[in-house]
C-alpha positions, -999 to +999 in steps of 0.1 A: +028-385-418+039-369-389+057-387-358+038-388-323+048-398-286+028-421-269+026-438-236-007-449-225-024-476-202-060-493-208-079-472-187-065-440-205-082-457-238-112-463-224-118-423-217-112-411-256-139-402-274-141-419-308-150-384-322-117-369-313-089-359-337-058-370-342-043-338-326-067-341-297-060-378-294-024-376-298-021-347-269-043-373-245-021-402-248+014-384-254+037-378-223+066-355-231+101-375-239+082-415-234+103-421-268+078-450-282+067-435-314+040-444-340+031-420-370-004-411-381-015-393-408-020-356-396-058-352-405-071-323-383-105-319-393-110-363-397-117-383-366-102-415-358-118-442-344-116-459-315-108-491-326-075-478-340-069-466-309-072-494-291-053-516-312-023-490-308-027-487-269-037-528-267-002-536-287+021-508-263+000-518-226+023-550-220+060-533-228+047-498-216+045-487-180+033-455-165+067-443-160+055-421-131+044-445-115+012-439-090+035-405-079+012-372-073+020-339-091-001-312-067+003-279-082-010-249-070-026-222-093-032-183-074-061-166-091-043-128-083-015-136-105-043-122-131-031-091-118+006-091-128+015-062-149+025-074-186+043-107-189+041-113-152+004-123-160-008-157-154-044-168-158-063-197-159-058-200-202-018-204-196-022-239-177-020-272-190-043-297-186-016-323-184+010-306-164+001-320-131-020-349-114-039-323-094-044-284-101-057-268-066-072-233-075-065-208-050-084-201-032-120-196-021-127-178+015-147-181+047-175-155+051-168-137+084-204-135+093-222-166+079-191-189+083-197-202+048-174-208+020-175-185-003-161-169-035-128-143-029-127-126-066-157-129-086-142-108-113-116-132-119-133-165-108-171-159-120-170-131-147-139-141-165-143-177-163-117-186-139-138-214-121-155-229-154-123-230-173-102-244-145-124-270-139-131-276-180-095-289-181-106-323-171-123-324-203-088-322-226-073-346-196-100-371-181-077-380-156-067-343-144-084-340-106-095-296-101-099-289-066-108-257-049-086-241-017-099-229+011-086-199+033-044-192+029-020-171+047-039-142+038-076-154+051-068-180+079-033-164+097-046-129+111-083-135+124-103-165+142-130-167+126-119-212+116-116-209+154-150-196+161-161-220+131-150-253+142-161-244+176-198-241+169-218-275+156-242-253+138-223-236+122-200-265+110-231-284+102-243-252+077-210-252+062-203-290+054-242-285+037-229-253+018-194-266+010-208-291-006-227-270-028-204-250-033-177-279-045-203-298-070-220-260-084-184-252-095-173-288-108-147-290-091-133-329-078-132-320-041-114-294-009-082-282+001-084-272+033-058-244+043-065-234+077-032-214+089-036-227+117-054-244+143-044-229+178-029-200+165-051-177+166-074-192+184-073-217+214-058-249+222-096-268+213-090-259+175-069-290+168-094-316+180-123-289+164-105-291+131-107-331+130-146-333+139-149-307+105-130-325+083-145-357+096-179-340+089-166-330+050-157-362+050-186-378+056-205-356+034-180-361+001-179-398+001-208-407-012-197-378-043-165-393-045-156-357-037-114-357-024-107-342+006-068-327+015-053-303+035-025-279+036+000-282+068+028-268+083+063-288+083+068-272+118+071-298+144+059-270+170+037-262+148+023-300+144+021-304+183-003-272+186-024-272+157-027-312+141-035-343+151-018-363+130-033-400+134-067-384+130-059-366+099-046-397+084-080-414+089-096-384+074-086-369+044-071-384+014-037-370+016-018-338+030-002-307+009+033-311+034+043-270+030+081-278+033+092-240+027+085-205+046+107-217+075+127-185+075+123-149+058+123-110+066+107-115+094+134-126+113+167-105+113+193-128+100+197-140+062+190-177+062+174-200+035+136-207+036+138-247+031+168-262+041+160-305+032+188-314+058+201-302+094+229-278+089+262-275+112+247-240+128+212-260+131+220-267+169+187-265+188+156-286+185+134-259+179+154-251+141+131-265+114+142-288+093+125-306+067+135-337+066+132-342+102+095-327+097+085-358+073+105-382+099+079-365+123+048-366+107+059-404+098+059-415+129+035-399+143+012-421+119+007-400+087+014-428+058+038-423+038+018-424+005-009-396+017+021-371+022+031-347-003+063-334-004+057-293-012+089-276-029+088-243-037+090-223-068+100-190-052+128-173-029+123-158+003+146-120+004+159-100+028+175-066+027+212-065+041+227-044+069+261-044+057+268-053+025+298-069+031+280-094+054+270-118+026+267-153+037+238-176+060+229-154+092+241-118+081+224-091+094+192-086+078+169-051+078+138-057+060+126-076+036+145-077+001+131-049-029+095-059-045+103-080-080+092-061-107+067-091-119+055-101-091+060-068-068+061-081-033+090-077-006+108-099+004+095-129-028+107-135-060+096-161-087+121-186-100+122-165-133+129-133-112+160-151-094+169-157-129+170-124-144+189-113-112+214-138-121+217-131-155+222-089-142+253-101-123+243-115-088+262-132-070+249-172-061+262-198-039+256-232-036+255-254-010+280-284-019+268-307+012+237-306-007+216-297+024+202-268+014+193-248-020+213-219-035+216-185-022+226-152-039+235-116-031+232-081-054+240-050-034+226-051-009+194-077-019+200-112-005+173-141-015+179-181-013+157-206-035+156-243-048+181-241-080+173-270-105+198-293-090+184-288-050+147-293-068+159-328-080+175-339-049+143-334-029+121-349-056+149-378-051+142-377-016+104-378-016+108-407-039+131-425-018+114-419+009+083-439-003+063-401+000+029-400-018+044-370-044+054-337-053+035-303-049+051-270-054+034-236-051+029-223-075+022-228-114+026-191-121+061-185-101+079-213-125+092-195-160+070-199-183+084-174-201+115-189-208+135-166-192+159-190-174+172-207-209+155-239-197+123-238-218+091-234-210+083-241-169+112-256-158+109-257-130+075-280-136+091-303-162+123-309-138+096-319-114+082-342-134+115-356-155+123-365-122+098-384-111+093-405-145+135-410-138+147-387-171+172-361-169+157-325-163+154-296-188+191-284-197+207-250-207+226-238-231+261-224-217+261-199-245+219-191-239+233-158-222+261-145-243+255-148-279+239-117-299+216-123-330+222-117-364+219-082-380+211-047-354+184-063-338+170-041-307+147-039-276+117-025-295+095-032-262+100-051-225+095-084-230+095-088-267+099-118-287+124-128-317+125-157-339+164-164-352+161-170-388+183-193-391+179-213-366+144-227-353+154-239-318+170-201-308+152-170-305+159-134-287+141-121-258+140-079-246+150-083-210+159-052-188+166-033-221+188-056-236+187-090-263+191-124-246+197-153-265+176-182-256+172-220-266+142-243-266+148-278-257+161-305-272+133-319-300+116-283-295+112-255-318+104-220-313+070-209-324+061-170-329+028-171-331+027-183-295+060-165-282+066-205-270+090-232-277+065-258-298+065-287-315+081-285-349+049-296-367+034-264-353+059-244-372+053-253-404+092-232-416+107-261-391+088-290-397 
């Protein structure tokens, strides 16, 4: 007999097949850390009938509410993460069908000759089955919605092709027809329009022409119950140029509010790239403050439930001009050096920042809670949202009655457990906060304890199980053995090099 956690509704129950195995059904109805249990024989090869599941679900449904409520958790997946080196590589195969309510695949692009939506990377997206595997996650979780994002920074920020598209009714009509066919062909549940940005580059008419195109898409999508979303900048100045907010509220299902990248190495002074509240030195109206941007969008007519608050699972970095000046607004001469896994100047993933902390970076947190942390080591300076700030932002979104949380991006979370918080701590903190649970916590000895015996690093990134403690494991990080711990209730599974349920590790069951 084995113990399973269960959280379900009758609508979920109806989606289950009567021929699914116990493992499949348990995986479908379970939510981590929802402490309502039932026991059932773990006969992997024997199906469980719907009658049993229906009885269990019905007996719980009156007492059990969906703890996450109606909040959306929208998660972007970047297909180029497949090309990262060694343990930084992240493909569709690493996605969890139950991690988010909405998954968005980035990106498809706009053909600058035909003005039609087209595949960006035919090798990853088609040949390796990226699209197919991505949308197939719905077979595991029928409540999951999978969308395809169009555009993004690289495709839309440096050309006028989107402006040219919306300026021509014939081009728009053809685009809508082909976009609908694209979404349906690859079994997506909708389209996320990520044009950065209408009117820049482009022309002033883009603002209203964009609404015309979105209206045409909405009308084409509606008979097929397809979702239409878009990802706007959080800049108020940008909004006045690019977005007719009342009209957007009418035509899209929700907006993925990019409340980050406010500051970065394109500036000559260090600053946090996603401050939540106004700080003492933010003394002009043009200073971009996330909370004020949210208030602006709501005041302009965007329903709170349609605004999905974006948080970044990465940091922005600078190269300091003077290593003796390390605070906010310190002079900077360039972007920070590329991260060892992401390989981009001025940019570090959440887990790369953890590695920097472990290597001796000085970390400064804001006692007022108005912004996330920043840190420095040598001439490198980086800002990010640490777990405490992430919790504060999620709670802020809930207090404002917003529709949920979006984050960029799944491959930038600590899926390898470098941060001693278990796998995917950024994502799990979002879910836990939305559900009113405590976030993952670290063991204070997580980076100092030495493994037993004479264990040495055989290769970078290698894992080693602890022979005496199923909750503990070791990893080679920068040539050193680092002790790591799984979350309470989980054990290290050496067959997949991740923390897992005890029943999947016979020696720890």
